[in-house]
OpenMM code with the backbone's topology and positions (N, CA, C; nanometers):
from openmm import Vec3, app, unit

residues = "MET PRO LYS VAL LYS THR ARG ARG ALA ALA ALA LYS ARG PHE ARG LEU THR LYS LYS GLY LYS VAL MET ARG ARG HIS ALA LYS THR ARG HIS ILE LEU GLU SER LYS SER LYS LYS LYS LYS ARG SER LEU ARG GLN VAL GLY GLN VAL ALA LYS SER ASP ILE ALA ARG VAL ARG ASP MET LEU PRO GLY GLY".split()
positions = [
    Vec3(12.0230, 28.3249, 10.3433),
    Vec3(12.0152, 28.1999, 10.2688),
    Vec3(11.8747, 28.1840, 10.2094),
    Vec3(11.8686, 28.1447, 10.0839),
    Vec3(11.7360, 28.1179, 10.0268),
    Vec3(11.6804, 27.9859, 10.0793),
    Vec3(11.5523, 27.9664, 10.0582),
    Vec3(11.4888, 27.8416, 10.0993),
    Vec3(11.5450, 27.7262, 10.0174),
    Vec3(11.5486, 27.6084, 10.0775),
    Vec3(11.5934, 27.4886, 10.0061),
    Vec3(11.4744, 27.4299, 9.9327),
    Vec3(11.4879, 27.4126, 9.8026),
    Vec3(11.3782, 27.3571, 9.7239),
    Vec3(11.3868, 27.2047, 9.7198),
    Vec3(11.2695, 27.1428, 9.7224),
    Vec3(11.2604, 26.9979, 9.7138),
    Vec3(11.2618, 26.9555, 9.5680),
    Vec3(11.3345, 26.8492, 9.5368),
    Vec3(11.3243, 26.7898, 9.4036),
    Vec3(11.1933, 26.7123, 9.4017),
    Vec3(11.0969, 26.7615, 9.3255),
    Vec3(10.9634, 26.7033, 9.3287),
    Vec3(10.9616, 26.5587, 9.2819),
    Vec3(11.0455, 26.5251, 9.1851),
    Vec3(11.0503, 26.3863, 9.1372),
    Vec3(11.0944, 26.2932, 9.2488),
    Vec3(11.1904, 26.3360, 9.3295),
    Vec3(11.2376, 26.2530, 9.4402),
    Vec3(11.1336, 26.2448, 9.5517),
    Vec3(11.0635, 26.3548, 9.5765),
    Vec3(10.9630, 26.3566, 9.6824),
    Vec3(10.8492, 26.2595, 9.6520),
    Vec3(10.8203, 26.2370, 9.5241),
    Vec3(10.7137, 26.1445, 9.4861),
    Vec3(10.7583, 25.9989, 9.4957),
    Vec3(10.8887, 25.9749, 9.4945),
    Vec3(10.9393, 25.8378, 9.4895),
    Vec3(10.9952, 25.7865, 9.6212),
    Vec3(11.0403, 25.8752, 9.7087),
    Vec3(11.1077, 25.8328, 9.8313),
    Vec3(11.0414, 25.8931, 9.9539),
    Vec3(11.0492, 25.8205, 10.0660),
    Vec3(10.9983, 25.8678, 10.1945),
    Vec3(11.1061, 25.8470, 10.2994),
    Vec3(11.1172, 25.9402, 10.3916),
    Vec3(11.2115, 25.9275, 10.5022),
    Vec3(11.1353, 25.8814, 10.6263),
    Vec3(11.1912, 25.7838, 10.6972),
    Vec3(11.1304, 25.7403, 10.8220),
    Vec3(11.1812, 25.8297, 10.9342),
    Vec3(11.1222, 25.8152, 11.0521),
    Vec3(11.1652, 25.8976, 11.1653),
    Vec3(11.3072, 25.8660, 11.2074),
    Vec3(11.3503, 25.7414, 11.1843),
    Vec3(11.4867, 25.7031, 11.2203),
    Vec3(11.5869, 25.7381, 11.1118),
    Vec3(11.5394, 25.7900, 10.9988),
    Vec3(11.6305, 25.8352, 10.8953),
    Vec3(11.6504, 25.7394, 10.7793),
    Vec3(11.5769, 25.6277, 10.7776),
    Vec3(11.5893, 25.5355, 10.6645),
    Vec3(11.5183, 25.5962, 10.5436),
    Vec3(11.5670, 25.5617, 10.4247),
    Vec3(11.5052, 25.6103, 10.3012),
    Vec3(11.4329, 25.4930, 10.2372),
    Vec3(11.2996, 25.5037, 10.2255),
    Vec3(11.2185, 25.3951, 10.1740),
    Vec3(11.1780, 25.4235, 10.0292),
    Vec3(11.1551, 25.3153, 9.9542),
    Vec3(11.1179, 25.3263, 9.8134),
    Vec3(11.0189, 25.2163, 9.7772),
    Vec3(10.9556, 25.2330, 9.6607),
    Vec3(10.8678, 25.1292, 9.6063),
    Vec3(10.9492, 25.0368, 9.5178),
    Vec3(10.9012, 24.9148, 9.4982),
    Vec3(10.9692, 24.8203, 9.4110),
    Vec3(10.9323, 24.8438, 9.2652),
    Vec3(11.0229, 24.8072, 9.1773),
    Vec3(10.9989, 24.8142, 9.0338),
    Vec3(10.9292, 24.6865, 8.9878),
    Vec3(10.8976, 24.6811, 8.8588),
    Vec3(10.8384, 24.5632, 8.7935),
    Vec3(10.6984, 24.5309, 8.8444),
    Vec3(10.6185, 24.6331, 8.8754),
    Vec3(10.4818, 24.6073, 8.9224),
    Vec3(10.3769, 24.6654, 8.8290),
    Vec3(10.4157, 24.7136, 8.7121),
    Vec3(10.3229, 24.7864, 8.6263),
    Vec3(10.2532, 24.7007, 8.5211),
    Vec3(10.3255, 24.6132, 8.4541),
    Vec3(10.2643, 24.5333, 8.3475),
    Vec3(10.3380, 24.4004, 8.3350),
    Vec3(10.2889, 24.3147, 8.2471),
    Vec3(10.3402, 24.1771, 8.2304),
    Vec3(10.3343, 24.1048, 8.3652),
    Vec3(10.2185, 24.1117, 8.4303),
    Vec3(10.2044, 24.0528, 8.5627),
    Vec3(10.1581, 23.9075, 8.5573),
    Vec3(10.1058, 23.8637, 8.4420),
    Vec3(10.0586, 23.7249, 8.4314),
    Vec3(10.1720, 23.6257, 8.4488),
    Vec3(10.2902, 23.6616, 8.4014),
    Vec3(10.4029, 23.5690, 8.4068),
    Vec3(10.4717, 23.5669, 8.5433),
    Vec3(10.4364, 23.6592, 8.6304),
    Vec3(10.4968, 23.6635, 8.7631),
    Vec3(10.4103, 23.5824, 8.8605),
    Vec3(10.4753, 23.5153, 8.9534),
    Vec3(10.4020, 23.4338, 9.0503),
    Vec3(10.3304, 23.5241, 9.1514),
    Vec3(10.2306, 23.4666, 9.2180),
    Vec3(10.1584, 23.5438, 9.3196),
    Vec3(10.2508, 23.5852, 9.4328),
    Vec3(10.3425, 23.4947, 9.4693),
    Vec3(10.4377, 23.5249, 9.5753),
    Vec3(10.5262, 23.6428, 9.5376),
    Vec3(10.5719, 23.6468, 9.4127),
    Vec3(10.6577, 23.7554, 9.3648),
    Vec3(10.5818, 23.8878, 9.3660),
    Vec3(10.4587, 23.8866, 9.3156),
    Vec3(10.3793, 24.0102, 9.3107),
    Vec3(10.3482, 24.0615, 9.4511),
    Vec3(10.3229, 23.9683, 9.5430),
    Vec3(10.2944, 24.0065, 9.6807),
    Vec3(10.4160, 24.0709, 9.7459),
    Vec3(10.5337, 24.0160, 9.7202),
    Vec3(10.6549, 24.0721, 9.7808),
    Vec3(10.6922, 24.2066, 9.7202),
    Vec3(10.6555, 24.2297, 9.5950),
    Vec3(10.6850, 24.3583, 9.5310),
    Vec3(10.5993, 24.4713, 9.5860),
    Vec3(10.4863, 24.4363, 9.6509),
    Vec3(10.4007, 24.5395, 9.7092),
    Vec3(10.4644, 24.6055, 9.8307),
    Vec3(10.5510, 24.5337, 9.8988),
    Vec3(10.6140, 24.5866, 10.0197),
    Vec3(10.7113, 24.6989, 9.9837),
    Vec3(10.7270, 24.7930, 10.0750),
    Vec3(10.8260, 24.8980, 10.0507),
    Vec3(10.9644, 24.8430, 10.0808),
    Vec3(11.0641, 24.8939, 10.0106),
    Vec3(11.2015, 24.8514, 10.0319),
    Vec3(11.2863, 24.9693, 10.0742),
    Vec3(11.4085, 24.9405, 10.1122),
    Vec3(11.5019, 25.0457, 10.1499),
    Vec3(11.5922, 25.0784, 10.0323),
    Vec3(11.6341, 25.2031, 10.0262),
    Vec3(11.7290, 25.2460, 9.9236),
    Vec3(11.8663, 25.1880, 9.9590),
    Vec3(11.9426, 25.1512, 9.8575),
    Vec3(12.0751, 25.0942, 9.8795),
    Vec3(12.1662, 25.1949, 9.9498),
    Vec3(12.2591, 25.1433, 10.0288),
    Vec3(12.3498, 25.2299, 10.1051),
    Vec3(12.4265, 25.3261, 10.0147),
    Vec3(12.4639, 25.2782, 9.8966),
    Vec3(12.5433, 25.3616, 9.8062),
    Vec3(12.4629, 25.4786, 9.7488),
    Vec3(12.3290, 25.4713, 9.7538),
    Vec3(12.2447, 25.5761, 9.6962),
    Vec3(12.1823, 25.6683, 9.8002),
    Vec3(12.1954, 25.6361, 9.9272),
    Vec3(12.1264, 25.7131, 10.0314),
    Vec3(12.1689, 25.8595, 10.0317),
    Vec3(12.2969, 25.8866, 10.0211),
    Vec3(12.3443, 26.0254, 10.0259),
    Vec3(12.2877, 26.1054, 9.9090),
    Vec3(12.2817, 26.0443, 9.7929),
    Vec3(12.2304, 26.1135, 9.6743),
    Vec3(12.0826, 26.1467, 9.6889),
    Vec3(12.0054, 26.0538, 9.7451),
    Vec3(11.8627, 26.0770, 9.7637),
    Vec3(11.8393, 26.1822, 9.8710),
    Vec3(11.9157, 26.1773, 9.9797),
    Vec3(11.8977, 26.2748, 10.0874),
    Vec3(11.9258, 26.4171, 10.0430),
    Vec3(12.0195, 26.4348, 9.9484),
    Vec3(12.0483, 26.5678, 9.8967),
    Vec3(11.9295, 26.6270, 9.8226),
    Vec3(11.8453, 26.5401, 9.7673),
    Vec3(11.7294, 26.5873, 9.6913),
    Vec3(11.6105, 26.6191, 9.7799),
    Vec3(11.6117, 26.5679, 9.9050),
    Vec3(11.5004, 26.5915, 9.9974),
    Vec3(11.5450, 26.6850, 10.1087),
    Vec3(11.4681, 26.7885, 10.1384),
    Vec3(11.5113, 26.8868, 10.2376),
    Vec3(11.5158, 26.8319, 10.3789),
    Vec3(11.4321, 26.7334, 10.4106),
    Vec3(11.4301, 26.6788, 10.5462),
    Vec3(11.5477, 26.5873, 10.5747),
    Vec3(11.6252, 26.5529, 10.4710),
    Vec3(11.7346, 26.4583, 10.4880),
    Vec3(11.8592, 26.5252, 10.5293),
] * unit.nanometer
topology = app.Topology()
chain = topology.addChain("A")
for resn in residues:
    res = topology.addResidue(resn, chain)
    for name in ("N", "CA", "C"):
        topology.addAtom(name, app.Element.getBySymbol(name[0]), res)
């Protein structure tokens, strides 16, 4: 069997926790930040979990999954 290659784009965007959860960054944090409230911007800094419907697709792209 050949080595399993990592999808580099996915490796830069997603992280796997030790328990197997797939974590991601939030969108809408790059520009047009003046119109967003401080509370909204603060909550977007936190990492989020990938939706259940997308977990299998993301895990296929990462070798550790």
